[in-house]
Structures are given as structure tokens and as C-alpha cells.
C-alpha positions in Angstrom: 112.4 48.5 50.8 113.1 52.0 52.0 110.2 53.4 53.7 107.9 55.9 51.6 109.4 59.1 51.4 107.2 62.3 52.8 106.0 64.9 50.8 109.2 67.0 48.9 111.2 64.4 50.1 114.2 63.4 47.8 115.4 59.7 47.4 118.4 59.5 49.0 122.0 58.2 47.0 122.7 54.5 48.1 125.7 55.5 50.0 123.7 58.2 51.9 121.4 55.1 53.0 124.1 52.8 54.5 125.5 55.6 56.1 122.3 56.7 58.1 121.8 52.6 59.1 124.8 53.4 61.2 123.9 54.2 64.7 126.2 56.0 67.4 125.0 56.9 70.7 127.4 59.5 72.6 127.0 60.9 75.6 129.5 62.7 78.4 129.2 60.7 81.6 130.9 62.6 84.2 134.9 62.3 83.9 134.3 60.3 80.8 132.7 60.2 77.3 130.8 57.0 76.2 130.7 56.2 72.3 129.6 52.9 71.4 128.1 51.5 68.3 125.9 49.3 70.0 123.8 51.3 72.3 122.3 47.8 74.1 125.8 46.3 75.5 125.4 45.8 79.3 128.8 48.0 80.0 127.4 50.9 78.3 124.0 50.3 80.0 125.5 50.2 83.4 127.4 53.6 82.8 123.9 55.0 82.0 122.3 53.8 84.5 124.8 55.1 86.7 124.8 58.5 85.3 121.0 58.7 85.7 121.1 57.9 89.1 123.9 60.5 89.9 121.3 62.9 88.1 118.4 61.9 89.9 120.8 62.2 93.0 121.6 66.1 92.1 117.9 66.3 91.2 116.7 65.6 94.9 119.7 67.9 96.7 118.4 70.9 94.1 114.8 70.4 95.5 115.7 69.9 98.9 118.0 73.5 98.6 114.7 75.1 96.8 112.4 74.0 99.7 114.8 75.4 102.0 114.7 78.5 100.5 111.4 79.1 99.9 111.1 77.9 103.8 113.3 80.9 104.5 111.6 83.1 102.4 108.1 82.3 104.1 109.6 82.8 107.2 110.8 86.1 106.3 107.5 87.6 104.8 105.6 86.2 107.8 108.4 88.1 110.0 107.8 91.6 107.9 104.1 90.9 108.0 104.4 91.5 112.2 106.3 94.6 111.6 
């Protein structure tokens, strides 16, 4: 049975319901696109885990760069405060 309709929602036709049941995940991982109709395969999970690890590494590098810039900024302000 279909889920109950929200207020103002129209009952979809049978063809539309069948189309809605198909789930496809697509994402860009670096140099290749991953489109997998079954999002829980081992291969697609490994690709996505690798992508997450790469993003985390990039974020750590960005944080380090931000901290370096903040420290330089603080040093400049300290020097200007002595002038």
C-alpha cells in the first residue's frame, strides 16, 4: 500500500509510483563518475569511503593553512602594536 498522502498531495499514477521506486546514486569521485543502481555494493562503498578519506585529508590541510594564516596575522598585529 502507498503511504498516506500529505495535505494537498495528489495520488501519483501507477507508472510514476514504479519510477519512484528506482533509486540511483550518482556522485563524482575525483576523476570518475560513480552511478550505481544498488548503493550498497562493496565496490561503490569502497569508492565512497576513499572519497571521504580524501576530503578529510583536504579539510585537515585547509585547517592547517587557516591556522598558519591566523598565526601570521596575530604576529603582524603584535608587531604593529609595538610600533
